[in-house]
C-alpha positions, 0 to 999 in steps of 0.5 A, spaced: 528 565 943 532 561 938 538 564 936 539 559 930 535 560 924 529 555 922 524 553 917 517 555 919 511 553 914 517 553 908 519 560 910 527 561 912 527 564 918 533 567 922 535 569 929 530 573 933 525 572 927 524 565 929 520 566 935 516 571 932 514 567 926 512 561 931 508 566 935 504 568 929 503 561 927 500 559 934 496 565 934 493 563 927 492 556 929 488 558 935 484 563 932 482 557 927 480 553 932 476 559 936 472 560 929 471 553 928 468 552 935 464 558 934 461 556 927 461 548 929 454 550 933 451 551 926 454 545 923 447 543 919 446 551 916 445 550 909 447 555 903 441 560 904 439 565 899 438 572 901 430 572 901 431 567 907 436 571 911 433 573 918 435 578 923 436 572 928 442 569 923 449 570 927 455 571 923 458 564 925 451 561 922 452 565 916 459 563 916 457 556 915 452 557 910 457 561 906 462 555 906 456 550 904 454 555 898 462 554 896 461 547 897 455 546 892 459 551 887 454 556 888 459 562 888 454 568 887 450 566 893 456 565 897 458 572 895 451 575 897 451 571 904 458 573 905 456 581 904 450 579 909 455 576 914 460 582 913 454 587 915 452 583 921 459 582 924 461 589 923 454 591 926 456 587 932 463 590 932 460 597 934 455 594 939 460 590 943 464 594 948 470 589 949 474 590 943 478 584 944 472 580 943 472 583 936 477 578 934 471 572 933 469 576 927 476 576 924 477 569 926 471 567 922 473 571 916 479 567 916 476 560 917 470 562 911 476 562 906 481 557 908 483 551 905 480 551 898 484 549 892 486 553 887 480 552 882 475 554 888 479 560 889 479 562 882 471 561 882 470 565 888 475 571 885 470 571 879 464 571 883 467 577 887 469 581 881 462 582 880 462 585 887 468 589 886 465 595 882 460 596 887 456 600 881 453 593 878 446 591 879 448 585 882 451 588 888 446 594 889 440 589 889 444 585 894 445 591 898 438 592 898 436 586 900 440 586 906 438 593 908 430 590 907 432 585 912 434 590 917 439 590 923 441 584 927 436 582 933 440 577 936 445 577 942 452 577 939 454 571 944 460 569 939 463 576 940 461 577 947 464 570 950 471 572 946 472 578 950 477 579 956 474 585 960 471 584 966 463 585 966 459 586 972 453 582 969 451 578 963 448 584 960 454 588 961 457 587 954 454 593 950 456 600 948 453 605 952 449 610 948 449 605 942 445 607 936 442 601 932 440 605 926 447 609 925 451 603 926 447 599 921 448 605 916 455 605 917 456 597 917 452 597 910 455 604 907 461 606 910 464 599 911 461 595 906 460 600 900 453 599 899 450 605 896 446 610 901 439 610 899 
């Protein structure tokens, strides 16, 4: 570690904190690269509406779609898709045994909202405010549409491939005794705040 102070991304650091700041910066950069790599396979994923959402849409695919909605200034659709993305990713975290692979979902969260100018972030905040109360029709209708689609039916390879635990086979990635119905309800209601029906 460096004994002298420094400047990391505009923040003054001294002594032992410089090494920690460098480590955090490196982890962030590699995380962004991992998220971009995961989402890159879906470069052509356009902004979709919830009526087009399918149980085969993986979080990296939905992340691309959210970013395309933002690029088209379709902020309400971006928020709706982000909720679907969050529900699907939370479901995946419950079924992938190796928790170290869950970082793929965290990296995608950072990637989705990274690098936007202030005016775009303000427009996103305004759209997000319609979701915050979680009692309005917009939020409830979005939850109902996601619930109607049903839980994901894809193999969460984007998350499995990031795990570091050894596996005996390609199929040795899931949580033993996984209950999809219970995990789906938790992803919708407990984690993302959708109302219980």
